[in-house]
C-alpha positions in Angstrom: 125.5 126.6 40.3 126.1 130.1 39.3 123.6 131.0 37.2 125.2 134.6 36.8 122.0 137.0 36.6 120.1 134.4 33.8 117.1 133.1 35.8 114.4 136.2 35.1 112.6 135.2 37.6 112.3 132.8 41.4 110.2 130.6 39.9 112.6 129.6 37.6 115.0 128.7 40.4 112.1 126.4 42.1 111.1 124.6 38.8 115.0 124.5 37.8 116.2 122.7 41.5 113.1 120.7 40.9 114.2 118.8 38.1 117.7 119.1 39.1 116.8 117.3 41.8 114.8 114.5 40.1 116.9 113.7 37.1 120.3 114.0 39.1 120.0 113.3 42.3 123.0 112.8 43.3 124.4 116.0 41.6 121.4 118.0 43.4 123.3 116.1 46.5 126.3 117.8 45.9 125.5 121.6 45.1 126.7 123.5 47.6 124.7 126.9 47.3 123.2 128.6 43.8 125.0 132.5 43.1 123.4 135.4 41.5 120.8 133.8 40.0 119.4 136.8 39.0 119.8 140.3 37.6 122.0 142.3 39.9 119.8 145.2 40.1 118.1 144.7 43.2 116.0 147.2 43.7 115.0 147.8 39.9 112.8 143.8 41.2 111.7 143.7 44.5 109.7 140.5 42.9 112.5 138.2 43.0 112.3 137.5 46.9 114.4 134.4 47.3 113.3 133.1 50.3 111.5 129.5 49.1 114.8 128.8 46.9 117.1 129.5 49.9 114.9 127.2 52.3 115.7 124.3 49.3 119.5 125.8 48.5 121.3 128.3 49.8 120.9 131.8 47.4 124.0 134.5 47.7 125.0 137.1 45.6 128.2 138.3 43.5 127.6 141.0 40.8 124.3 142.5 43.2 127.2 143.2 46.4 128.3 147.0 45.5 128.3 148.4 49.5 126.9 147.6 53.1 123.2 148.8 51.3 123.5 146.2 48.9 124.3 143.8 51.4 121.0 144.8 53.4 118.3 144.7 50.4 119.8 141.0 49.3 119.5 140.0 53.5 115.9 141.8 53.4 114.7 140.2 50.0 115.6 136.4 50.6 119.4 136.4 50.1 121.5 133.4 51.8 124.6 135.1 51.5 127.4 136.4 49.9 129.8 135.7 47.6 133.5 137.6 47.8 136.1 137.8 45.4 139.6 139.0 45.5 139.4 139.6 41.9 136.8 142.7 42.6 139.6 144.1 44.8 140.5 143.1 48.7 139.7 146.1 50.4 136.4 145.7 48.8 136.5 142.2 49.9 137.7 142.3 53.1 135.2 145.0 53.9 132.3 143.4 52.8 133.6 140.0 54.9 133.6 141.8 58.1 130.4 143.2 57.4 129.0 139.8 56.6 130.7 138.3 59.7 129.1 141.1 61.7 126.1 140.9 60.4 126.0 136.8 60.7 127.3 137.7 64.4 124.5 140.0 65.6 122.3 137.8 63.4 123.4 134.4 65.7 123.0 136.6 68.6 119.7 137.6 68.1 118.5 134.1 67.3 120.2 132.6 70.7 118.9 135.6 72.3 115.0 134.5 70.8 116.1 130.8 71.9 117.2 131.5 74.9 114.4 133.9 75.4 112.3 131.2 74.3 114.0 128.7 76.5 113.6 131.0 79.5 109.8 131.1 78.3 109.4 127.3 78.7 111.3 127.0 81.5 109.3 129.5 82.9 106.2 127.9 82.1 107.6 124.7 83.5 108.4 126.2 86.6 104.9 127.5 86.7 103.4 124.0 86.2 106.0 122.8 88.2 104.4 125.0 91.2 100.8 124.0 90.6 101.0 120.1 90.0 103.0 121.0 93.5 99.9 123.1 94.9 98.0 120.4 93.5 100.0 117.9 95.5 100.0 119.8 98.8 95.5 120.3 98.5 95.6 116.7 97.8 98.3 115.6 100.8 96.9 117.6 102.9 93.1 116.2 102.3 94.4 112.5 102.4 96.5 113.6 105.9 92.3 114.6 107.2 91.8 111.5 106.0 94.2 109.6 107.7 93.8 111.3 110.8 89.9 110.6 110.5 90.5 106.8 109.6 93.0 106.8 112.8 91.1 108.9 114.9 87.9 105.9 114.2 90.4 103.0 114.6 91.5 104.3 117.8 88.0 104.2 119.1 87.3 101.2 117.4 90.2 99.6 119.1 89.1 101.4 122.7 85.7 99.5 122.1 87.0 96.7 121.4 89.3 96.8 124.1 85.9 97.6 126.1 83.8 94.6 124.7 87.1 92.1 125.2 86.8 93.4 129.2 83.2 93.0 129.2 83.6 89.2 127.8 86.4 88.8 129.7 83.7 89.3 132.8 80.8 87.5 131.5 83.4 84.6 130.6 84.0 84.4 134.8 80.4 85.0 135.4 79.6 81.9 133.0 83.1 80.0 134.5 81.4 80.8 138.3 77.4 79.8 136.7 79.3 76.7 135.7 81.4 75.7 138.9 77.9 76.7 141.1 75.6 74.4 138.9 78.4 72.0 139.3 78.3 72.2 143.0 74.7 72.0 142.8 74.9 69.1 140.5 76.8 67.7 143.4 74.9 68.1 146.0 72.2 66.7 144.4 73.5 63.6 143.7 74.5 63.4 147.6 71.0 64.4 148.9 69.0 62.4 146.3 68.9 59.2 148.0 68.5 60.8 151.3 65.8 62.9 149.4 64.2 59.4 148.0 64.8 57.6 151.6 62.4 60.8 153.1 59.6 60.7 150.5 59.4 56.8 151.3 59.3 57.6 154.7 56.6 60.6 154.3 54.7 58.4 152.4 54.6 55.7 154.9 53.5 58.1 157.6 50.8 59.7 155.2 50.0 55.4 154.9 49.9 55.2 158.5 48.5 58.2 159.2 45.9 57.3 157.3 45.1 54.4 158.3 45.0 55.7 162.4 42.3 57.8 161.0 40.4 55.1 159.5 40.6 53.6 162.8 39.9 56.4 164.5 43.2 56.8 166.6 45.8 58.7 166.3 49.2 57.8 166.9 51.0 60.6 168.5 54.7 59.4 167.7 54.1 59.1 164.1 53.2 62.3 164.0 56.0 63.1 165.7 57.9 61.7 163.6 55.7 63.3 160.1 57.4 66.3 161.1 60.7 66.0 162.0 60.2 64.5 158.6 58.6 67.7 157.6 61.6 69.6 159.0 64.6 67.8 157.5 62.8 68.2 154.7 62.6 71.8 154.2 66.3 72.1 156.0 67.4 70.3 153.0 65.5 72.5 150.7 66.9 75.5 152.4 70.7 74.3 151.7 70.3 72.9 148.6 68.4 76.7 147.6 71.4 78.4 149.1 74.2 76.3 147.8 
């Protein structure tokens, strides 16, 4: 879109672009750039800064391009680039083209440098973040290791206590088995001597009765006394043997 210096201000260009986009969106999409919209004397019109318009469509200078100074001033005022035409002189076109390429290359290099510096800063920030995370993870790992060692120590103590208790339980079970066997033996002895004790008790009752009768008659039978003494000794031996078992 070549205005040939007919636009009197940037606001005019912005309004024009908005109307074209609204009324003819296809034509707006096909427009590649805007050429020389305002007066060619850039120094006389410093208010015509093209930054807002250039953000919508590229804006280039044509008649304003006379030398390097005009090119640099156009870049400062927000123009996107230049329109080079051989009809205005091939040497001039070649010089301005080389200048534009050099400035563009420098700008691209600066942009790439800026992007590289930004990426480097981001990378450094990421490295710092990863370092902090690694340090935090190291501290957490150390704490977990300490807790694990503490738990392991408690488990070891618990295992030792368990083994001690198991050994003690084994001893008690062995003692209980021995006591049970002795009890069974004593029960067997009791079962075995119970008839004998019953007979001895019957004999003792009989001798007691006979001695009572003898005292009543005023006469004591010596043989009966001896039998009673022997019976008592047998009872004492039997009781002692049962207690020893």
